[in-house]
Every structure is written in C-alpha cells, then in structure tokens.
N, C-alpha and C positions, 0 to 999 in steps of 0.2 A: 586702418592698421593695427588695430586692437586684436584683429583673428592672426596677424603672422607675427605677433610678437614671440620671440623665445622658440621657434620653430625652424626647422629645415626646410629649404627648398624642397629636395628631394623626397624626403620622408612622407610630407604631408600628402594629402588626397587634394579632391577637387573641393576649395573652400566658395561657399555658395555668396552670392551678396546681389542685392536689389541695390545697388550706389550707383548707379550707373553714370552720375554726373562726378564721382570721385578720380582724382588726377593720379596716373600710374608715378610711385615713387622708385627710386633706383630701388632701396628695399625690397620691392614687390618682384624683382627679375630672378626668375626660375619658378615662380610659383603657378599652378593652375586655378583660375578664378571660375565659378559659374555664374555668369553675368546673365542677369534675368533679362529675358526682352519683352513681354508682359504675357507671355504664354507659358515658356520653360526655361531652364537653363541652359546657356550655351557655355561649354569650355572654349577658355581663352589661356593660351598658354604665353606667359609676361617674357618678352625678351627684351632686349637692349635698347632697341631702335624705339619701344613703345614708351617711355619713358618720357613723360611729358604729356600726351594724348589723355584722353578718359575713358575708362573701360568701356560705357556705351557705344564708342564707335566702333570696337570690333566684335558686336554681337547686337546683328543687325534686326530691327524691327518688322521690318515688311519681308515676305517670300516673293521675288520675282517668278512671276508666270510668262514664260516665253509665250510670243506672239507669233500668230500664223494659224493657227487652225490645220485645217484639214490639207489647204494647198501646200503650207510648210512641211508639214508631215510626209507627203509622196516625195516632196522633192529631197529632203532627209533621206527616205528609205532607197529611193533610186540613188542618192551620193554613198551609201553605205554599202549596195548591191556593186556598184562599180570600183570601190576599194577591195572587196571581197574579190572580185574577180580579176582586179591586177596583183593583188597578194599571190594567188591561184596561180596566175600563170607567171610570175616571179619564180615559185618554189617548183614548178615545173620545169623552167627552164636551166634552174640550178641541178636542178637531178638528173637532166639529160648531160651534163656537163661532165657530171661525174662519170 
C-alpha cells in the first residue's frame, strides 16, 4: 500500500513486490504489479474481480510441462496438418465460387 499512495493507476509502471501473501485492496485496482514467483517478476494487472484475493494467486510458481513425449508430438503434428488441409480446401472452394 505504501508503494501506491499518491500515485495514479495509469501513469505508474510496474510496481515490483515480493509480498505474495498481501491481499488485494480496492485501492490497488488499475495498477500493474510485478509479483515475484521465486525466479522472476510476473506482471499482474489488478481488476475489480481480484479484490479480496492474494497477489500470489496470480503469479504461479511452477511451470506446467505438457505430458506425452514423442507420441503426443506426432498426434499434434497430424492434427495440425489436417487443419491446414481443411483450411486450404475451404479457401479453394470459396475461390472457385467467385
């Protein structure tokens, strides 16, 4: 709260903080906070829905690594190729109608 006293929400830049447990007050709405996640600061823009929550809830400390490995990658590439083929055929169909 000390860092935002007397400042306007639109004019200030990112306010860095390590206080993940601090509760978001209505006075904080409109400010952008750089909440530390243990490694670096993650920018969090505070909106009215966030009032009453903690700053740490919006700065995750763990990065999700998707599961699946080689087989999952093959499935995803086949799906992308199918989408590209469908888009090309739809585009060709619209061009022939002109």
